[in-house]
Each structure stands twice: as C-alpha cells, then as structure tokens.
C-alpha positions as CSV (number, residue, x, y, z in Angstrom):
1,M,115.4,10.3,49.6
2,L,112.1,10.5,47.3
3,L,111.8,7.0,48.0
4,T,112.3,7.3,51.6
5,A,110.1,10.2,51.8
6,I,107.3,8.2,50.0
7,L,107.6,5.2,52.3
8,L,107.7,7.1,55.5
9,G,105.0,9.4,54.6
10,S,102.6,6.4,53.8
11,L,103.3,4.5,56.8
12,T,100.8,6.3,59.1
13,P,97.9,6.1,56.5
14,W,98.6,2.5,55.7
15,R,98.1,1.4,59.5
16,A,95.1,3.4,60.0
17,L,93.2,2.0,56.6
18,G,94.0,-1.5,57.3
19,A,97.0,-2.6,59.4
20,P,96.2,-5.3,62.0
21,D,95.0,-3.6,65.1
22,E,94.0,-6.1,68.1
23,S,92.0,-3.2,70.0
24,A,89.7,-2.9,67.0
25,D,89.5,-6.6,65.9
26,P,86.3,-8.3,67.1
27,A,87.7,-11.6,67.6
28,S,90.3,-10.2,70.0
29,E,87.7,-8.6,72.0
30,A,85.9,-12.0,72.5
31,L,89.6,-13.3,73.4
32,R,89.7,-10.7,75.9
33,Y,86.6,-11.8,77.7
34,A,87.9,-15.2,77.6
35,R,90.9,-14.3,79.2
36,L,89.1,-12.5,82.0
37,L,87.0,-15.7,82.5
38,N,90.3,-17.8,82.4
39,Q,91.7,-15.5,85.0
40,A,88.7,-15.8,87.4
41,F,89.5,-19.7,87.3
42,V,92.8,-19.4,88.2
43,E,92.1,-16.5,90.9
44,A,89.6,-18.7,92.5
45,A,91.8,-21.8,92.8
46,A,94.5,-19.9,93.8
47,K,92.3,-18.4,96.4
48,A,91.1,-21.8,97.8
49,A,94.1,-24.2,97.6
50,P,96.2,-22.6,100.5
51,S,93.5,-24.1,102.7
52,V,93.2,-27.5,101.3
53,A,94.8,-30.3,103.2
54,V,95.8,-33.7,101.8
55,I,94.9,-36.2,104.4
56,V,97.2,-39.2,104.7
57,V,95.7,-41.9,106.8
58,E,97.3,-44.9,108.1
59,Q,95.5,-48.2,109.6
60,K,96.8,-51.5,110.6
61,F,95.7,-54.5,108.8
62,R,92.6,-55.9,110.5
63,G,92.0,-59.0,108.7
64,G,91.8,-62.4,110.6
65,E,94.8,-64.4,111.3
66,A,95.9,-66.5,108.2
67,E,95.9,-69.8,108.5
68,A,99.2,-71.3,109.1
69,R,98.7,-74.8,110.7
70,D,96.7,-77.8,109.6
71,G,94.9,-77.8,112.6
72,R,96.9,-80.5,114.7
73,E,98.7,-79.1,117.6
74,G,102.6,-79.3,117.1
75,A,101.9,-80.5,113.4
76,P,104.9,-79.9,110.9
77,R,104.7,-76.6,109.0
78,S,104.9,-76.7,105.0
79,S,106.6,-74.1,103.2
80,R,103.5,-72.8,102.0
81,E,102.3,-72.4,105.6
82,D,105.8,-70.6,106.5
83,F,104.9,-68.1,103.6
84,R,101.6,-67.4,104.9
85,E,102.8,-66.9,108.2
86,W,105.3,-64.3,107.1
87,W,102.9,-62.5,104.8
88,R,100.3,-62.1,107.8
89,R,103.2,-60.7,110.0
90,Q,104.0,-58.3,107.1
91,L,100.3,-57.1,106.7
92,E,100.0,-56.7,110.5
93,E,103.5,-54.9,110.9
94,S,103.1,-52.3,107.7
95,P,100.3,-49.8,108.0
96,M,97.9,-49.5,105.2
97,E,97.8,-46.0,103.5
98,G,94.6,-44.1,102.4
99,R,94.5,-40.7,101.0
100,G,91.7,-37.9,100.9
101,S,91.4,-34.2,101.2
102,G,90.3,-31.5,103.8
103,V,89.7,-27.8,104.0
104,V,90.7,-25.6,107.0
105,I,87.8,-24.0,108.4
106,R,89.4,-22.4,111.6
107,E,92.5,-20.5,111.7
108,D,93.4,-22.5,114.8
109,G,93.9,-25.7,113.0
110,Y,90.4,-27.3,112.5
111,I,90.1,-29.2,109.4
112,L,86.6,-30.2,107.8
113,T,86.8,-33.8,105.7
114,N,84.7,-36.8,105.3
115,A,84.0,-39.4,107.9
116,H,84.9,-42.3,105.8
117,V,88.3,-40.7,104.9
118,V,89.6,-40.6,109.0
119,D,87.4,-42.9,110.7
120,G,89.2,-45.7,112.2
121,A,92.6,-44.2,111.5
122,E,95.4,-44.8,113.7
123,K,97.7,-41.9,112.3
124,I,96.8,-39.0,110.2
125,T,98.8,-36.4,108.5
126,A,97.7,-33.2,106.9
127,R,100.0,-31.6,104.3
128,F,99.8,-28.2,102.8
129,K,100.6,-26.9,99.4
130,D,103.4,-25.1,100.9
131,G,105.0,-28.3,102.1
132,R,104.2,-28.0,105.7
133,S,103.2,-31.4,107.2
134,F,101.3,-31.9,110.6
135,A,99.9,-34.9,113.0
136,A,96.4,-34.6,113.2
137,E,93.9,-36.0,115.8
138,I,90.2,-36.7,115.3
139,V,87.8,-34.3,116.9
140,G,84.6,-35.9,115.8
141,V,83.1,-38.2,113.4
142,D,79.4,-38.2,112.3
143,R,78.7,-41.1,109.9
144,R,75.1,-40.3,108.9
145,S,76.0,-36.9,107.6
146,E,79.8,-38.1,106.1
147,V,81.3,-35.3,108.0
148,A,84.3,-35.4,110.2
149,V,86.6,-32.9,111.9
150,I,90.3,-33.3,112.4
151,K,92.6,-31.0,114.5
152,I,96.2,-30.0,113.8
153,D,98.7,-27.7,116.1
154,G,100.2,-25.7,113.1
155,G,99.9,-22.1,114.4
156,K,97.7,-19.7,112.3
157,L,96.4,-21.4,109.2
158,P,94.6,-20.0,106.1
159,A,90.9,-20.9,106.8
160,A,89.0,-21.1,103.8
161,P,86.6,-18.6,102.6
162,I,83.1,-20.3,103.1
163,G,80.3,-19.7,100.7
164,D,76.5,-20.1,101.1
165,S,75.4,-23.3,99.7
166,D,71.8,-22.3,100.1
167,A,72.3,-19.6,97.3
168,T,74.1,-21.9,95.1
169,R,72.2,-22.4,91.6
170,V,72.2,-24.9,89.0
171,G,74.5,-23.8,86.0
172,E,77.0,-22.0,88.1
173,F,80.7,-22.9,87.6
174,A,82.1,-25.4,90.3
175,I,85.7,-26.1,90.9
176,A,87.0,-29.1,92.8
177,I,90.3,-29.3,94.6
178,G,91.8,-32.6,96.1
179,A,94.3,-35.2,95.7
180,P,92.8,-37.8,93.4
181,F,95.0,-40.8,92.7
182,E,97.8,-39.2,94.7
183,L,97.9,-36.4,92.4
184,D,97.9,-33.4,95.0
185,Y,96.3,-30.3,94.5
186,S,94.6,-31.1,91.4
187,V,92.2,-28.6,90.1
188,T,89.2,-29.7,87.9
189,F,86.2,-27.4,87.1
190,G,82.5,-27.9,85.9
191,H,79.0,-26.9,86.8
192,V,76.5,-27.4,89.5
193,S,74.6,-30.0,87.9
194,A,71.7,-30.3,90.2
195,V,71.0,-29.4,93.9
196,G,69.0,-31.4,96.5
197,R,70.1,-34.7,95.4
198,S,68.6,-37.4,97.6
199,E,68.1,-41.1,97.5
200,I,71.8,-41.3,96.1
201,V,72.8,-43.8,98.7
202,A,70.6,-47.1,98.5
203,V,70.0,-47.2,102.4
204,S,68.7,-43.8,102.2
205,E,67.6,-43.9,106.0
206,L,71.0,-44.2,107.1
207,M,72.5,-41.1,105.7
208,D,71.6,-37.6,105.3
209,Q,71.3,-36.9,101.7
210,N,70.8,-33.5,100.1
211,F,73.6,-33.2,97.7
212,I,75.1,-30.8,95.2
213,Q,75.6,-32.7,92.2
214,T,78.5,-31.6,89.8
215,D,80.1,-32.6,86.6
216,A,83.4,-31.3,87.9
217,S,85.8,-34.4,88.0
218,I,85.8,-36.2,91.2
219,N,87.6,-39.2,91.8
220,P,89.2,-41.2,94.8
221,G,91.2,-39.0,97.0
222,N,89.0,-36.0,96.3
223,S,86.9,-37.1,99.1
224,G,86.6,-34.3,101.9
225,G,87.8,-31.9,99.6
226,P,86.2,-28.4,98.7
227,L,83.8,-27.5,95.8
228,V,84.3,-23.7,95.4
229,N,82.4,-21.4,92.9
230,I,83.8,-19.0,90.8
231,E,84.6,-16.6,93.7
232,G,86.8,-19.1,95.3
233,R,84.4,-19.9,98.2
234,V,83.4,-23.3,99.3
235,V,80.0,-24.3,98.6
236,G,80.3,-28.0,99.2
237,I,82.4,-30.9,100.6
238,N,82.9,-33.7,97.6
239,T,81.9,-36.7,99.1
240,I,80.4,-39.4,96.3
241,I,81.2,-40.2,92.8
242,R,78.9,-42.1,90.5
243,G,81.5,-44.1,88.9
244,I,84.8,-43.2,87.9
245,G,85.0,-40.7,84.8
246,T,81.4,-40.5,84.7
247,G,81.2,-36.9,85.3
248,I,78.8,-37.2,88.1
249,G,80.0,-36.4,91.6
250,F,78.0,-35.2,94.9
251,A,79.2,-32.9,97.6
252,I,77.6,-32.0,101.2
253,P,76.5,-28.3,101.0
254,I,78.5,-26.4,103.2
255,N,75.9,-24.8,105.4
256,F,75.0,-28.2,106.6
257,A,78.5,-29.5,106.7
258,M,79.6,-26.3,108.8
259,K,76.4,-26.7,111.1
260,V,77.6,-30.6,111.7
261,A,81.4,-29.5,112.0
262,D,80.7,-26.6,114.5
263,E,78.7,-29.1,116.8
264,L,81.4,-31.9,116.5
265,I,84.1,-29.1,117.8
266,E,82.0,-27.8,120.5
267,K,80.2,-30.7,121.7
268,G,81.9,-33.9,120.3
269,S,78.8,-35.1,118.5
270,Y,76.0,-33.6,116.3
271,V,72.5,-34.0,117.6
272,R,69.5,-34.4,115.2
273,S,66.0,-33.3,115.8
274,W,63.2,-35.6,114.6
275,V,59.5,-35.8,114.8
276,G,59.0,-39.4,113.9
277,I,57.4,-39.0,110.6
278,E,58.3,-40.4,107.3
279,V,57.4,-38.0,104.5
280,T,57.2,-37.4,100.8
281,D,56.1,-34.7,98.5
282,F,53.9,-34.5,95.5
283,G,56.8,-34.5,93.1
284,E,57.6,-37.9,94.2
285,F,54.2,-39.3,95.0
286,P,52.1,-37.9,91.9
287,R,49.5,-40.3,92.3
288,M,48.4,-38.9,95.6
289,R,47.0,-35.8,93.6
290,D,43.9,-37.8,93.1
291,F,43.4,-38.4,96.5
292,S,44.1,-35.3,97.9
293,G,40.8,-33.2,98.0
294,G,42.1,-30.6,95.2
295,V,45.3,-29.8,97.7
296,K,48.2,-29.2,95.3
297,E,51.1,-28.3,97.6
298,G,52.5,-29.8,100.8
299,V,54.6,-32.7,102.2
300,I,52.4,-36.1,102.4
301,V,53.0,-38.0,105.7
302,V,53.7,-41.7,104.5
303,A,54.3,-43.2,107.9
304,V,54.5,-42.3,111.7
305,H,56.9,-44.0,113.9
306,P,55.3,-46.2,117.0
307,R,57.8,-44.6,119.4
308,G,58.5,-41.2,117.9
309,P,57.5,-38.0,119.3
310,A,54.6,-37.8,116.8
311,A,53.4,-41.2,117.7
312,D,50.8,-40.2,120.3
313,S,49.8,-37.0,118.2
314,A,46.9,-36.4,116.1
315,L,49.1,-36.7,113.0
316,E,48.3,-39.5,110.6
317,P,49.8,-41.3,107.5
318,G,48.1,-39.7,104.4
319,D,47.9,-36.0,106.2
320,I,49.4,-33.4,104.0
321,V,51.6,-30.7,106.1
322,T,51.5,-27.3,104.7
323,R,53.4,-25.1,107.1
324,V,56.0,-25.8,109.6
325,A,56.7,-23.0,112.3
326,G,54.8,-20.5,110.4
327,R,56.7,-21.6,106.9
328,A,55.2,-23.1,103.9
329,V,57.0,-26.6,103.3
330,T,56.2,-27.7,99.7
331,T,59.0,-30.8,99.3
332,R,60.3,-33.2,101.8
333,R,64.0,-31.4,101.9
334,E,62.0,-28.2,103.4
335,L,60.4,-29.8,106.1
336,I,63.4,-32.2,107.3
337,A,65.4,-28.6,107.1
338,A,62.5,-27.0,109.2
339,V,62.9,-30.0,112.0
340,R,66.3,-30.7,112.1
341,G,67.4,-27.0,112.6
342,R,65.5,-26.8,115.8
343,D,66.9,-27.6,119.3
344,V,65.5,-30.8,120.9
345,G,62.2,-30.1,122.9
346,D,61.9,-26.7,121.1
347,A,58.1,-27.1,120.2
348,V,57.0,-26.4,116.7
349,A,53.7,-25.6,115.1
350,V,52.6,-27.9,112.5
351,E,49.6,-27.0,110.1
352,F,48.4,-29.7,108.1
353,I,45.3,-30.8,106.0
354,R,43.5,-34.3,106.5
355,I,41.2,-35.6,103.7
356,N,38.0,-36.8,105.5
357,E,35.9,-39.8,104.6
358,D,33.9,-37.6,101.9
359,G,37.0,-36.8,100.2
360,K,37.0,-33.0,101.5
361,P,40.1,-31.5,102.8
362,A,40.0,-30.3,106.5
363,P,42.5,-27.9,108.0
364,M,44.0,-28.9,111.4
365,S,47.1,-28.0,113.4
366,L,49.2,-29.2,116.3
367,R,52.3,-28.6,118.1
368,L,55.2,-31.1,118.4
369,E,58.3,-31.5,120.5
370,P,61.1,-32.8,118.5
371,G,63.3,-35.5,120.1
372,V,66.7,-36.9,119.7
373,F,67.2,-38.7,116.1
374,P,67.7,-42.5,117.3
375,E,70.6,-44.1,115.6
376,R,68.6,-47.3,114.7
377,V,65.0,-45.9,113.3
378,Y,64.3,-49.1,111.3
379,R,64.6,-52.4,112.7
380,R,65.3,-55.7,111.1
381,A,63.1,-58.6,112.0
382,R,60.8,-61.3,111.1
383,S,57.5,-61.0,109.9
384,R,55.2,-61.5,113.0
385,W,52.5,-62.9,110.5
386,S,52.7,-66.8,110.7
387,G,49.6,-67.5,108.4
388,G,46.0,-68.8,109.4
389,R,42.7,-68.8,108.0
390,S,41.1,-65.9,106.5
391,E,38.0,-64.9,108.2
392,A,36.7,-62.7,105.3
393,S,37.7,-61.7,101.4
394,A,36.4,-59.2,99.2
395,K,37.6,-58.1,95.7
396,G,40.7,-60.6,96.3
397,I,41.5,-58.9,99.6
398,A,41.7,-61.5,102.4
399,I,41.7,-60.5,106.0
400,M,40.9,-61.7,109.6
401,D,39.6,-60.2,113.0
402,L,42.8,-59.3,115.4
403,T,43.3,-62.2,117.8
404,E,44.4,-60.9,121.5
405,E,47.6,-62.6,121.1
406,M,48.3,-60.6,117.8
407,A,46.9,-57.2,119.4
408,A,49.4,-57.8,122.2
409,N,52.1,-58.5,119.8
410,Y,51.7,-55.3,117.8
411,R,50.9,-53.4,121.2
412,A,47.5,-52.4,119.8
413,P,43.8,-52.6,120.9
414,L,41.6,-55.5,119.3
415,E,39.7,-53.0,117.6
416,A,42.8,-51.4,116.0
417,G,41.8,-53.0,112.5
418,V,41.9,-56.1,110.7
419,V,44.9,-58.4,109.7
420,L,45.6,-58.8,105.9
421,T,46.4,-62.3,105.1
422,D,46.5,-62.4,101.4
423,L,46.3,-60.2,98.3
424,D,45.9,-61.8,94.8
425,G,48.0,-61.0,91.9
426,D,45.9,-58.1,90.5
427,Y,47.4,-55.6,93.2
428,D,50.6,-53.8,92.9
429,T,52.0,-52.7,96.3
430,E,55.1,-51.2,97.7
431,F,55.3,-52.5,101.4
432,L,51.4,-53.6,101.9
433,G,51.5,-56.9,102.7
434,P,50.2,-60.2,104.9
435,G,50.5,-59.4,108.3
436,D,49.8,-55.6,108.1
437,I,47.0,-54.3,110.3
438,I,44.5,-52.3,107.9
439,T,43.0,-49.4,110.1
440,K,41.4,-47.1,107.1
441,I,40.4,-47.7,103.6
442,G,39.2,-44.5,101.8
443,G,39.0,-42.7,105.0
444,R,36.6,-45.0,106.6
445,R,37.5,-46.8,109.8
446,V,37.9,-50.6,110.0
447,T,37.7,-52.4,113.2
448,G,36.3,-55.7,112.2
449,V,35.3,-57.8,109.3
450,E,31.8,-56.0,108.9
451,S,33.4,-52.8,108.7
452,F,35.9,-54.0,106.2
453,K,33.2,-55.2,104.1
454,R,31.5,-52.0,104.1
455,A,34.7,-50.1,103.4
456,V,35.5,-51.9,100.3
457,G,32.0,-52.2,98.9
458,D,32.2,-49.2,96.6
459,V,35.6,-48.8,96.1
460,D,36.8,-48.7,92.4
461,F,40.2,-50.4,92.6
462,S,41.2,-49.8,89.0
463,R,41.2,-46.0,90.2
464,G,42.9,-47.0,93.6
465,V,42.2,-46.0,97.3
466,V,44.2,-44.9,100.3
467,V,44.9,-47.6,102.5
468,K,46.0,-46.7,106.0
469,Y,47.7,-49.4,108.3
470,I,49.9,-50.7,110.7
471,S,53.2,-52.1,108.9
472,D,54.6,-55.5,109.7
473,H,57.2,-55.1,107.2
474,P,60.7,-56.2,108.4
475,L,62.1,-52.7,108.0
476,R,59.4,-50.7,109.1
477,R,57.8,-52.7,111.9
478,D,55.0,-51.3,114.0
479,W,55.4,-48.0,112.0
480,K,51.7,-46.4,111.2
481,R,51.6,-46.2,107.0
482,M,49.6,-45.6,104.1
483,E,49.5,-46.7,100.6
484,I,47.5,-46.2,97.7
485,L,46.3,-49.7,96.8
486,A,45.1,-50.0,93.1
487,S,44.5,-53.1,90.7
488,S,47.3,-53.6,88.2
489,P,46.3,-52.4,84.7
C-alpha cells in the first residue's frame, strides 16, 4: 500500500516537471502551423476541383491518302500496298483522341478552356470529378489569346470561384489542377514565378502574351485547366509549358481570359481594339535613354502601321507616350491594356513627348480612335529593292534619291526621304537595311542627297543616332519605324 501510494502520489508532479506535452513543445507548435498550411492546400484544391472538367476530344485522321497503287490504272496490288490501304482506312475510320482540361465559369454549362484543346474537334466530351459526363459544343474560339469556350447541357453546375489576376503577386502559392498524361484531377503546387511574361511564343505578333509564370508542375493535359491561389480562386488558365519537367509553365491571366470568354459567349468572337503602333519601353530598350532628352519613363513608339488608325496622326516613331486616357503608362503591357480595353471608335487622349532636332523634349497630345485589330498585320512579301547605283555615300552609308517608280511603290511622295542602298560591316542593325527609305536622322529631316549629307555630317556613330525610316522589311513592309544606328565597337 505504501509503494502504491508513493507511485500514485508522484504521478502528477512527474508530468508537471518533465513529461512530454505536445501543447508546450516548441516543435509541435511549428508542426501545428505546418498542418494548418497543409490544410489550406487541401481546402483550396477541394474548393476548385468540382468546377474542373476533363476535356476529351475526338478528331478524324486528316492525313493525305496513302499511296496504294504504283501509278498505273488497273495495276496489280502488292501485299504491302494492300496493307497501306487497310491502314489508311483504319486511321480514317478510327477517331484520334486528345485530352485537356477546362473550368466551369457559368452555372448553366459554359466551360473555359484553351483554343488548341478543342479547335477543329469533331466530338467533345466533358467529364467531371463526380463521374458525370456530357457532350459539349464549341461556343467560340479565339486563337490569338488561346481562349475557347464550350457549352454542355448539364443542369446547374458548380461554377469556379474567380480571383483577381491583376492582384496576383510574385511569390504567391499557385495550384494547378488538370489531367496531365491522362491522370485526371492531378493537383500540383508551386509559386507564381513571374507576371506579365511576354515574348514566350516566337511569333509574338500572332498571339496575346501577358502570362503568369509558375513553377507548379504543368504537363500535356493540363492545358485549359485552372491555376488557383491558396484561397481556391482561379487566377489563370494553364496554357504553355517550357519543356516537360522544367518547372516553367505559363497561364493566361483570368481577368483577360474571362473578358475574352464573355465576348465569345455574347457575340461569338472577341474584337480587339488597336491604334496601329508598335511600342516598347525603356526596360526593353535601354539605349533609348541616351536619346530621350532626359525623359526616363514612358512607352517608346518603335513603328507606326501605314494603314492603322495612327497612320495619319501626328504620332511618329521615336515619340515617347507618357499617358493614355489620363493614366500614366510606363510599360508596353500597360499601353496595350489601356487601348485593348476600349471600344472600337471610342476616342482616347494620348499624351506624348517628341525629341526635337536639338535633343530637347517637346510635350504633345492628340486623340486617336481605336480600330478593329486586323487578323493579318504583318504581311510577308519580297523586298521591293532590286539594287542599283548609289548616288551618295557618307560614313559607310550609301543612299540614292527616290525615283517616281519607287515612290509609287511605297505610296510616298518623292520628298519622303532617301533610299538606303548599302551599309558597310561596321553597323549592327535590327531591321534597317537596303530598300528602306530614311526620313530623319537625329531629328533632321532627310528629303534628298544633300540633306542626307548635312544630317550625317556631325553625327558620332560610335555613340549612335536615332534613324527614322519607312521599312521595306518583308515582315514590316511600309511601316514607319525607328532604330538607333551605331557603329560596331
């Protein structure tokens, strides 16, 4: 009894003095927070998953007819030719199946996905996590944005909670949900690696590019699926991967994707506004700081389309746009968003700075009416320059006066400028080359051989000079452009 009393009596003090207690252990406190974060991921995935659809697409084989004869009418067929014919028929009669993902954006059955997932499909099926499967029809496809909308008749569906991609910050958690490699409803997580990514697709002018970059694992089959934040709200539509397993993927910001989707649903197409200029910013064109008259912020006009809304305006290549519709613009992305968000014909005020001949900045302003963005802005064509004798040469730059025939080809007056005929190897240029019409050098108007000689006379080409010209480049024919021409070191 005494021993028992001693043991029982010592039980409470022993726990108080040193027994393991999870509530007081610092390590368990950290683990508790880790569990809370873990639960946040679980809840985010659970919140978004019911709105995610696995998109199964069937397409018929579209290859050319296999060769089945030796070219002679009625010629006997070999066993190999018979096999080729049988294989061709099998391909034509058997549908080819592809798979992607999508996300429900309206309860009445509208699903947002990627254009490349469903474009050209003959049969589309949308399957959900609860096992239900529905036939789907294409509502609209916009290839330039890579956005598409399909529609199913499935009664009331769980629409995804939509976030605000404009508020998405680098470093935030990012969760991708989709069907990579036919592994339906795979969930991967990472972070937002960057925002505003452009120039991801090589032919950048053929696609809207303003992507969210993420290291959440995205693979074939994730296309069209959602990128969600820690709250389970969709902030992007997964679209592009930079190599399998690289940890670099790109998503269309949901704010833009929804804008396109809404117009596809309401109008059947997405109409872009544009003013017909090509722009860059000081971050992408740092050398322009040496020729900006002290201006440090704004968007630089690199080119003006000859048949765009700005073609007959006062805007010139080399001008620096500082404000659009009263709002400051400092990046190309901001200017594009300011214009693209306006209705066609809705005039917009543009404030800009022109660097005069003496290198001084001069504030200017105008109003532009955005037009409908054309499907083919960049036209491929042969250069119109077929060679010829130069009429003048200075500092390795050979030029000749415009002839009436050339002026007619360029739709330009004879005094528009001089034709560049040759540049020696000391100059490194991006687009400027033989056949282009030089209109200004360092802010000085060039109308002929004599004015050209005066313009280049005191130019230090080791420092460089802004050259304005009408392009004869096959991809940018007729564009009014600017370039900094400098001799190679």
